[in-house]
mmJSON file of the N, C-alpha and C atoms, coordinates in Angstrom:
{"data_MODEL":{"atom_site":{
"group_PDB":["ATOM","ATOM","ATOM","ATOM","ATOM","ATOM","ATOM","ATOM","ATOM","ATOM","ATOM","ATOM","ATOM","ATOM","ATOM","ATOM","ATOM","ATOM","ATOM","ATOM","ATOM","ATOM","ATOM","ATOM","ATOM","ATOM","ATOM","ATOM","ATOM","ATOM","ATOM","ATOM","ATOM","ATOM","ATOM","ATOM","ATOM","ATOM","ATOM","ATOM","ATOM","ATOM","ATOM","ATOM","ATOM","ATOM","ATOM","ATOM","ATOM","ATOM","ATOM","ATOM","ATOM","ATOM","ATOM","ATOM","ATOM","ATOM","ATOM","ATOM","ATOM","ATOM","ATOM","ATOM","ATOM","ATOM","ATOM","ATOM","ATOM","ATOM","ATOM","ATOM","ATOM","ATOM","ATOM","ATOM","ATOM","ATOM","ATOM","ATOM","ATOM","ATOM","ATOM","ATOM","ATOM","ATOM","ATOM","ATOM","ATOM","ATOM","ATOM","ATOM","ATOM","ATOM","ATOM","ATOM","ATOM","ATOM","ATOM","ATOM","ATOM","ATOM","ATOM","ATOM","ATOM","ATOM","ATOM","ATOM","ATOM","ATOM","ATOM","ATOM","ATOM","ATOM","ATOM","ATOM","ATOM","ATOM","ATOM","ATOM","ATOM","ATOM","ATOM","ATOM","ATOM","ATOM","ATOM","ATOM","ATOM","ATOM","ATOM","ATOM","ATOM","ATOM","ATOM","ATOM","ATOM","ATOM","ATOM","ATOM","ATOM","ATOM","ATOM","ATOM","ATOM","ATOM","ATOM","ATOM","ATOM","ATOM","ATOM","ATOM","ATOM","ATOM","ATOM","ATOM","ATOM","ATOM","ATOM","ATOM","ATOM","ATOM","ATOM","ATOM","ATOM","ATOM","ATOM","ATOM","ATOM","ATOM","ATOM"],
"id":[1,2,3,4,5,6,7,8,9,10,11,12,13,14,15,16,17,18,19,20,21,22,23,24,25,26,27,28,29,30,31,32,33,34,35,36,37,38,39,40,41,42,43,44,45,46,47,48,49,50,51,52,53,54,55,56,57,58,59,60,61,62,63,64,65,66,67,68,69,70,71,72,73,74,75,76,77,78,79,80,81,82,83,84,85,86,87,88,89,90,91,92,93,94,95,96,97,98,99,100,101,102,103,104,105,106,107,108,109,110,111,112,113,114,115,116,117,118,119,120,121,122,123,124,125,126,127,128,129,130,131,132,133,134,135,136,137,138,139,140,141,142,143,144,145,146,147,148,149,150,151,152,153,154,155,156,157,158,159,160,161,162,163,164,165,166,167,168,169,170,171],
"type_symbol":["N","C","C","N","C","C","N","C","C","N","C","C","N","C","C","N","C","C","N","C","C","N","C","C","N","C","C","N","C","C","N","C","C","N","C","C","N","C","C","N","C","C","N","C","C","N","C","C","N","C","C","N","C","C","N","C","C","N","C","C","N","C","C","N","C","C","N","C","C","N","C","C","N","C","C","N","C","C","N","C","C","N","C","C","N","C","C","N","C","C","N","C","C","N","C","C","N","C","C","N","C","C","N","C","C","N","C","C","N","C","C","N","C","C","N","C","C","N","C","C","N","C","C","N","C","C","N","C","C","N","C","C","N","C","C","N","C","C","N","C","C","N","C","C","N","C","C","N","C","C","N","C","C","N","C","C","N","C","C","N","C","C","N","C","C","N","C","C","N","C","C"],
"label_atom_id":["N","CA","C","N","CA","C","N","CA","C","N","CA","C","N","CA","C","N","CA","C","N","CA","C","N","CA","C","N","CA","C","N","CA","C","N","CA","C","N","CA","C","N","CA","C","N","CA","C","N","CA","C","N","CA","C","N","CA","C","N","CA","C","N","CA","C","N","CA","C","N","CA","C","N","CA","C","N","CA","C","N","CA","C","N","CA","C","N","CA","C","N","CA","C","N","CA","C","N","CA","C","N","CA","C","N","CA","C","N","CA","C","N","CA","C","N","CA","C","N","CA","C","N","CA","C","N","CA","C","N","CA","C","N","CA","C","N","CA","C","N","CA","C","N","CA","C","N","CA","C","N","CA","C","N","CA","C","N","CA","C","N","CA","C","N","CA","C","N","CA","C","N","CA","C","N","CA","C","N","CA","C","N","CA","C","N","CA","C","N","CA","C","N","CA","C","N","CA","C"],
"label_alt_id":[null,null,null,null,null,null,null,null,null,null,null,null,null,null,null,null,null,null,null,null,null,null,null,null,null,null,null,null,null,null,null,null,null,null,null,null,null,null,null,null,null,null,null,null,null,null,null,null,null,null,null,null,null,null,null,null,null,null,null,null,null,null,null,null,null,null,null,null,null,null,null,null,null,null,null,null,null,null,null,null,null,null,null,null,null,null,null,null,null,null,null,null,null,null,null,null,null,null,null,null,null,null,null,null,null,null,null,null,null,null,null,null,null,null,null,null,null,null,null,null,null,null,null,null,null,null,null,null,null,null,null,null,null,null,null,null,null,null,null,null,null,null,null,null,null,null,null,null,null,null,null,null,null,null,null,null,null,null,null,null,null,null,null,null,null,null,null,null,null,null,null],
"label_comp_id":["MET","MET","MET","PRO","PRO","PRO","HIS","HIS","HIS","THR","THR","THR","LEU","LEU","LEU","ARG","ARG","ARG","PRO","PRO","PRO","HIS","HIS","HIS","GLY","GLY","GLY","PRO","PRO","PRO","VAL","VAL","VAL","THR","THR","THR","PRO","PRO","PRO","ALA","ALA","ALA","LEU","LEU","LEU","ASP","ASP","ASP","GLN","GLN","GLN","VAL","VAL","VAL","ASN","ASN","ASN","GLU","GLU","GLU","ARG","ARG","ARG","ILE","ILE","ILE","ARG","ARG","ARG","ARG","ARG","ARG","LEU","LEU","LEU","MET","MET","MET","ASP","ASP","ASP","GLU","GLU","GLU","PRO","PRO","PRO","ALA","ALA","ALA","GLY","GLY","GLY","ASP","ASP","ASP","GLU","GLU","GLU","ARG","ARG","ARG","THR","THR","THR","GLU","GLU","GLU","THR","THR","THR","TYR","TYR","TYR","ALA","ALA","ALA","ARG","ARG","ARG","LEU","LEU","LEU","LEU","LEU","LEU","VAL","VAL","VAL","GLU","GLU","GLU","TRP","TRP","TRP","ALA","ALA","ALA","GLU","GLU","GLU","VAL","VAL","VAL","SER","SER","SER","ARG","ARG","ARG","ASP","ASP","ASP","ASP","ASP","ASP","VAL","VAL","VAL","VAL","VAL","VAL","GLN","GLN","GLN","ALA","ALA","ALA","ALA","ALA","ALA"],
"label_asym_id":["A","A","A","A","A","A","A","A","A","A","A","A","A","A","A","A","A","A","A","A","A","A","A","A","A","A","A","A","A","A","A","A","A","A","A","A","A","A","A","A","A","A","A","A","A","A","A","A","A","A","A","A","A","A","A","A","A","A","A","A","A","A","A","A","A","A","A","A","A","A","A","A","A","A","A","A","A","A","A","A","A","A","A","A","A","A","A","A","A","A","A","A","A","A","A","A","A","A","A","A","A","A","A","A","A","A","A","A","A","A","A","A","A","A","A","A","A","A","A","A","A","A","A","A","A","A","A","A","A","A","A","A","A","A","A","A","A","A","A","A","A","A","A","A","A","A","A","A","A","A","A","A","A","A","A","A","A","A","A","A","A","A","A","A","A","A","A","A","A","A","A"],
"label_entity_id":["1","1","1","1","1","1","1","1","1","1","1","1","1","1","1","1","1","1","1","1","1","1","1","1","1","1","1","1","1","1","1","1","1","1","1","1","1","1","1","1","1","1","1","1","1","1","1","1","1","1","1","1","1","1","1","1","1","1","1","1","1","1","1","1","1","1","1","1","1","1","1","1","1","1","1","1","1","1","1","1","1","1","1","1","1","1","1","1","1","1","1","1","1","1","1","1","1","1","1","1","1","1","1","1","1","1","1","1","1","1","1","1","1","1","1","1","1","1","1","1","1","1","1","1","1","1","1","1","1","1","1","1","1","1","1","1","1","1","1","1","1","1","1","1","1","1","1","1","1","1","1","1","1","1","1","1","1","1","1","1","1","1","1","1","1","1","1","1","1","1","1"],
"label_seq_id":[1,1,1,2,2,2,3,3,3,4,4,4,5,5,5,6,6,6,7,7,7,8,8,8,9,9,9,10,10,10,11,11,11,12,12,12,13,13,13,14,14,14,15,15,15,16,16,16,17,17,17,18,18,18,19,19,19,20,20,20,21,21,21,22,22,22,23,23,23,24,24,24,25,25,25,26,26,26,27,27,27,28,28,28,29,29,29,30,30,30,31,31,31,32,32,32,33,33,33,34,34,34,35,35,35,36,36,36,37,37,37,38,38,38,39,39,39,40,40,40,41,41,41,42,42,42,43,43,43,44,44,44,45,45,45,46,46,46,47,47,47,48,48,48,49,49,49,50,50,50,51,51,51,52,52,52,53,53,53,54,54,54,55,55,55,56,56,56,57,57,57],
"pdbx_PDB_ins_code":[null,null,null,null,null,null,null,null,null,null,null,null,null,null,null,null,null,null,null,null,null,null,null,null,null,null,null,null,null,null,null,null,null,null,null,null,null,null,null,null,null,null,null,null,null,null,null,null,null,null,null,null,null,null,null,null,null,null,null,null,null,null,null,null,null,null,null,null,null,null,null,null,null,null,null,null,null,null,null,null,null,null,null,null,null,null,null,null,null,null,null,null,null,null,null,null,null,null,null,null,null,null,null,null,null,null,null,null,null,null,null,null,null,null,null,null,null,null,null,null,null,null,null,null,null,null,null,null,null,null,null,null,null,null,null,null,null,null,null,null,null,null,null,null,null,null,null,null,null,null,null,null,null,null,null,null,null,null,null,null,null,null,null,null,null,null,null,null,null,null,null],
"Cartn_x":[14.808,14.435,14.623,15.306,15.793,14.279,14.314,13.026,13.515,12.28,11.981,11.985,12.262,12.072,10.779,10.048,9.017,8.965,8.201,8.08,8.613,8.103,8.478,9.072,10.168,10.948,10.809,11.614,11.659,10.071,9.965,8.828,9.073,8.094,8.278,8.158,8.806,8.655,7.264,6.414,4.907,4.331,4.686,3.909,4.582,5.82,6.577,5.925,5.729,4.99,3.41,2.741,1.376,1.444,2.237,2.532,2.853,3.868,4.114,2.885,2.183,1.1,-0.233,-0.209,-0.965,-0.429,0.687,1.286,1.12,1.308,1.076,-0.523,-1.236,-2.806,-3.202,-2.578,-2.827,-2.357,-1.529,-1.352,-2.437,-3.314,-4.01,-5.431,-6.2,-7.21,-8.343,-8.972,-9.877,-11.169,-11.807,-13.029,-13.309,-14.421,-14.877,-14.029,-13.201,-12.34,-11.169,-10.638,-9.472,-9.932,-11.518,-11.931,-11.824,-12.306,-12.508,-11.04,-10.295,-9.039,-8.313,-8.653,-7.918,-8.464,-9.698,-10.365,-9.946,-9.653,-9.073,-7.574,-6.736,-5.46,-5.239,-6.375,-6.467,-6.648,-7.406,-7.776,-6.353,-5.774,-4.515,-3.465,-3.543,-2.296,-2.568,-3.89,-4.208,-3.693,-3.926,-3.502,-2.059,-1.286,0.339,0.949,0.114,0.859,0.376,-0.58,-1.139,-0.068,1.119,2.048,2.879,2.465,3.468,2.448,1.165,0.197,0.666,0.977,1.173,-0.066,-0.54,-1.627,-1.73,-2.562,-2.402,-2.632,-2.209,-2.214,-4.028],
"Cartn_y":[4.671,3.608,2.502,1.086,0.355,-0.453,-1.177,-1.873,-3.283,-3.765,-5.028,-6.104,-7.377,-8.173,-8.851,-9.249,-9.877,-11.275,-12.21,-13.261,-13.146,-12.231,-12.04,-10.722,-10.336,-9.215,-7.999,-6.783,-6.009,-5.098,-4.343,-3.629,-2.544,-2.088,-0.973,0.385,1.477,2.545,3.125,2.934,3.288,2.606,1.263,0.629,1.246,1.482,2.054,3.43,4.232,5.304,5.318,4.396,4.064,3.458,2.588,2.242,3.371,4.291,5.213,6.175,6.466,7.241,6.565,5.149,4.505,4.895,4.514,4.52,5.933,6.893,8.441,8.716,7.89,8.115,7.803,6.514,5.834,6.461,7.607,8.843,9.732,9.722,10.717,10.145,11.083,10.538,10.141,9.166,8.45,8.858,8.803,9.881,9.234,9.824,9.504,9.72,10.975,11.59,10.305,10.182,9.162,7.68,7.432,6.035,6.101,7.158,7.211,7.311,8.001,8.057,6.477,6.106,4.621,3.53,3.798,3.066,3.276,4.433,4.912,4.442,4.716,4.32,2.458,1.881,0.311,-0.041,0.817,0.531,0.805,1.924,2.312,0.961,0.742,-0.267,-1.563,-1.934,-3.244,-2.904,-1.672,-1.405,-1.621,-0.99,-0.873,-2.305,-3.033,-4.423,-5.263,-5.124,-6.254,-6.701,-6.268,-6.611,-7.918,-8.174,-9.186,-10.486,-10.414,-11.505,-12.643,-13.717,-14.62,-15.568,-15.77,-16.602,-17.895,-18.428,-19.732,-20.994,-21.765,-23.218,-23.642],
"Cartn_z":[2.735,3.208,1.949,2.378,1.581,0.985,-0.034,-0.584,-0.041,0.557,1.085,0.145,0.232,-1.013,-0.776,-1.619,-1.411,-2.465,-2.498,-3.044,-4.592,-5.326,-6.506,-6.909,-5.991,-6.252,-5.204,-5.48,-4.513,-4.319,-3.33,-3.347,-4.509,-5.214,-5.887,-5.37,-5.725,-5.241,-4.943,-6.003,-5.895,-4.591,-4.517,-3.263,-2.068,-2.0,-0.732,-0.372,-1.338,-1.191,-0.458,-1.055,-0.621,0.708,1.117,2.407,3.471,3.15,3.934,4.162,3.27,3.234,4.314,4.213,5.345,6.504,6.684,8.127,8.734,7.874,8.411,8.599,7.701,8.22,9.605,9.702,10.983,12.215,12.085,13.076,13.262,12.36,12.491,13.199,14.096,14.713,13.783,14.442,14.079,13.53,12.384,12.013,10.621,10.217,8.837,7.66,7.769,6.801,6.756,7.857,7.998,7.285,7.612,7.138,5.526,5.078,3.446,2.988,3.668,2.901,3.101,4.193,4.394,3.134,2.842,1.895,0.42,0.327,-1.204,-1.344,0.022,-0.229,-0.13,0.452,0.12,-1.32,-2.054,-3.444,-4.264,-3.946,-4.842,-4.302,-3.145,-2.678,-3.329,-3.537,-4.363,-5.946,-6.497,-7.792,-8.057,-7.059,-7.419,-6.781,-6.274,-5.678,-6.789,-7.433,-8.457,-9.17,-9.865,-10.397,-9.838,-8.502,-7.85,-7.851,-8.519,-8.367,-9.737,-9.129,-10.14,-10.265,-11.367,-11.851,-11.446,-10.545,-10.049,-11.101,-11.111,-12.175,-12.0],
"occupancy":[1.0,1.0,1.0,1.0,1.0,1.0,1.0,1.0,1.0,1.0,1.0,1.0,1.0,1.0,1.0,1.0,1.0,1.0,1.0,1.0,1.0,1.0,1.0,1.0,1.0,1.0,1.0,1.0,1.0,1.0,1.0,1.0,1.0,1.0,1.0,1.0,1.0,1.0,1.0,1.0,1.0,1.0,1.0,1.0,1.0,1.0,1.0,1.0,1.0,1.0,1.0,1.0,1.0,1.0,1.0,1.0,1.0,1.0,1.0,1.0,1.0,1.0,1.0,1.0,1.0,1.0,1.0,1.0,1.0,1.0,1.0,1.0,1.0,1.0,1.0,1.0,1.0,1.0,1.0,1.0,1.0,1.0,1.0,1.0,1.0,1.0,1.0,1.0,1.0,1.0,1.0,1.0,1.0,1.0,1.0,1.0,1.0,1.0,1.0,1.0,1.0,1.0,1.0,1.0,1.0,1.0,1.0,1.0,1.0,1.0,1.0,1.0,1.0,1.0,1.0,1.0,1.0,1.0,1.0,1.0,1.0,1.0,1.0,1.0,1.0,1.0,1.0,1.0,1.0,1.0,1.0,1.0,1.0,1.0,1.0,1.0,1.0,1.0,1.0,1.0,1.0,1.0,1.0,1.0,1.0,1.0,1.0,1.0,1.0,1.0,1.0,1.0,1.0,1.0,1.0,1.0,1.0,1.0,1.0,1.0,1.0,1.0,1.0,1.0,1.0,1.0,1.0,1.0,1.0,1.0,1.0],
"B_iso_or_equiv":[0.0,0.0,0.0,0.0,0.0,0.0,0.0,0.0,0.0,0.0,0.0,0.0,0.0,0.0,0.0,0.0,0.0,0.0,0.0,0.0,0.0,0.0,0.0,0.0,0.0,0.0,0.0,0.0,0.0,0.0,0.0,0.0,0.0,0.0,0.0,0.0,0.0,0.0,0.0,0.0,0.0,0.0,0.0,0.0,0.0,0.0,0.0,0.0,0.0,0.0,0.0,0.0,0.0,0.0,0.0,0.0,0.0,0.0,0.0,0.0,0.0,0.0,0.0,0.0,0.0,0.0,0.0,0.0,0.0,0.0,0.0,0.0,0.0,0.0,0.0,0.0,0.0,0.0,0.0,0.0,0.0,0.0,0.0,0.0,0.0,0.0,0.0,0.0,0.0,0.0,0.0,0.0,0.0,0.0,0.0,0.0,0.0,0.0,0.0,0.0,0.0,0.0,0.0,0.0,0.0,0.0,0.0,0.0,0.0,0.0,0.0,0.0,0.0,0.0,0.0,0.0,0.0,0.0,0.0,0.0,0.0,0.0,0.0,0.0,0.0,0.0,0.0,0.0,0.0,0.0,0.0,0.0,0.0,0.0,0.0,0.0,0.0,0.0,0.0,0.0,0.0,0.0,0.0,0.0,0.0,0.0,0.0,0.0,0.0,0.0,0.0,0.0,0.0,0.0,0.0,0.0,0.0,0.0,0.0,0.0,0.0,0.0,0.0,0.0,0.0,0.0,0.0,0.0,0.0,0.0,0.0],
"pdbx_formal_charge":[null,null,null,null,null,null,null,null,null,null,null,null,null,null,null,null,null,null,null,null,null,null,null,null,null,null,null,null,null,null,null,null,null,null,null,null,null,null,null,null,null,null,null,null,null,null,null,null,null,null,null,null,null,null,null,null,null,null,null,null,null,null,null,null,null,null,null,null,null,null,null,null,null,null,null,null,null,null,null,null,null,null,null,null,null,null,null,null,null,null,null,null,null,null,null,null,null,null,null,null,null,null,null,null,null,null,null,null,null,null,null,null,null,null,null,null,null,null,null,null,null,null,null,null,null,null,null,null,null,null,null,null,null,null,null,null,null,null,null,null,null,null,null,null,null,null,null,null,null,null,null,null,null,null,null,null,null,null,null,null,null,null,null,null,null,null,null,null,null,null,null],
"auth_seq_id":[1,1,1,2,2,2,3,3,3,4,4,4,5,5,5,6,6,6,7,7,7,8,8,8,9,9,9,10,10,10,11,11,11,12,12,12,13,13,13,14,14,14,15,15,15,16,16,16,17,17,17,18,18,18,19,19,19,20,20,20,21,21,21,22,22,22,23,23,23,24,24,24,25,25,25,26,26,26,27,27,27,28,28,28,29,29,29,30,30,30,31,31,31,32,32,32,33,33,33,34,34,34,35,35,35,36,36,36,37,37,37,38,38,38,39,39,39,40,40,40,41,41,41,42,42,42,43,43,43,44,44,44,45,45,45,46,46,46,47,47,47,48,48,48,49,49,49,50,50,50,51,51,51,52,52,52,53,53,53,54,54,54,55,55,55,56,56,56,57,57,57],
"auth_comp_id":["MET","MET","MET","PRO","PRO","PRO","HIS","HIS","HIS","THR","THR","THR","LEU","LEU","LEU","ARG","ARG","ARG","PRO","PRO","PRO","HIS","HIS","HIS","GLY","GLY","GLY","PRO","PRO","PRO","VAL","VAL","VAL","THR","THR","THR","PRO","PRO","PRO","ALA","ALA","ALA","LEU","LEU","LEU","ASP","ASP","ASP","GLN","GLN","GLN","VAL","VAL","VAL","ASN","ASN","ASN","GLU","GLU","GLU","ARG","ARG","ARG","ILE","ILE","ILE","ARG","ARG","ARG","ARG","ARG","ARG","LEU","LEU","LEU","MET","MET","MET","ASP","ASP","ASP","GLU","GLU","GLU","PRO","PRO","PRO","ALA","ALA","ALA","GLY","GLY","GLY","ASP","ASP","ASP","GLU","GLU","GLU","ARG","ARG","ARG","THR","THR","THR","GLU","GLU","GLU","THR","THR","THR","TYR","TYR","TYR","ALA","ALA","ALA","ARG","ARG","ARG","LEU","LEU","LEU","LEU","LEU","LEU","VAL","VAL","VAL","GLU","GLU","GLU","TRP","TRP","TRP","ALA","ALA","ALA","GLU","GLU","GLU","VAL","VAL","VAL","SER","SER","SER","ARG","ARG","ARG","ASP","ASP","ASP","ASP","ASP","ASP","VAL","VAL","VAL","VAL","VAL","VAL","GLN","GLN","GLN","ALA","ALA","ALA","ALA","ALA","ALA"],
"auth_asym_id":["A","A","A","A","A","A","A","A","A","A","A","A","A","A","A","A","A","A","A","A","A","A","A","A","A","A","A","A","A","A","A","A","A","A","A","A","A","A","A","A","A","A","A","A","A","A","A","A","A","A","A","A","A","A","A","A","A","A","A","A","A","A","A","A","A","A","A","A","A","A","A","A","A","A","A","A","A","A","A","A","A","A","A","A","A","A","A","A","A","A","A","A","A","A","A","A","A","A","A","A","A","A","A","A","A","A","A","A","A","A","A","A","A","A","A","A","A","A","A","A","A","A","A","A","A","A","A","A","A","A","A","A","A","A","A","A","A","A","A","A","A","A","A","A","A","A","A","A","A","A","A","A","A","A","A","A","A","A","A","A","A","A","A","A","A","A","A","A","A","A","A"],
"auth_atom_id":["N","CA","C","N","CA","C","N","CA","C","N","CA","C","N","CA","C","N","CA","C","N","CA","C","N","CA","C","N","CA","C","N","CA","C","N","CA","C","N","CA","C","N","CA","C","N","CA","C","N","CA","C","N","CA","C","N","CA","C","N","CA","C","N","CA","C","N","CA","C","N","CA","C","N","CA","C","N","CA","C","N","CA","C","N","CA","C","N","CA","C","N","CA","C","N","CA","C","N","CA","C","N","CA","C","N","CA","C","N","CA","C","N","CA","C","N","CA","C","N","CA","C","N","CA","C","N","CA","C","N","CA","C","N","CA","C","N","CA","C","N","CA","C","N","CA","C","N","CA","C","N","CA","C","N","CA","C","N","CA","C","N","CA","C","N","CA","C","N","CA","C","N","CA","C","N","CA","C","N","CA","C","N","CA","C","N","CA","C","N","CA","C","N","CA","C","N","CA","C"],
"pdbx_PDB_model_num":[1,1,1,1,1,1,1,1,1,1,1,1,1,1,1,1,1,1,1,1,1,1,1,1,1,1,1,1,1,1,1,1,1,1,1,1,1,1,1,1,1,1,1,1,1,1,1,1,1,1,1,1,1,1,1,1,1,1,1,1,1,1,1,1,1,1,1,1,1,1,1,1,1,1,1,1,1,1,1,1,1,1,1,1,1,1,1,1,1,1,1,1,1,1,1,1,1,1,1,1,1,1,1,1,1,1,1,1,1,1,1,1,1,1,1,1,1,1,1,1,1,1,1,1,1,1,1,1,1,1,1,1,1,1,1,1,1,1,1,1,1,1,1,1,1,1,1,1,1,1,1,1,1,1,1,1,1,1,1,1,1,1,1,1,1,1,1,1,1,1,1]
}}}
């Protein structure tokens, strides 16, 4: 899968992996386990995407 461009460069492989895990998770039946896993993946997504954040002036 090609990396997509973002305002501050291409998506990192780690971010691609987290996004793919989130997409696969959404195919699973809804429930407490999926909700907990989704919350953990969102934290992981925030950590790996933090590199693209630019401090506002």
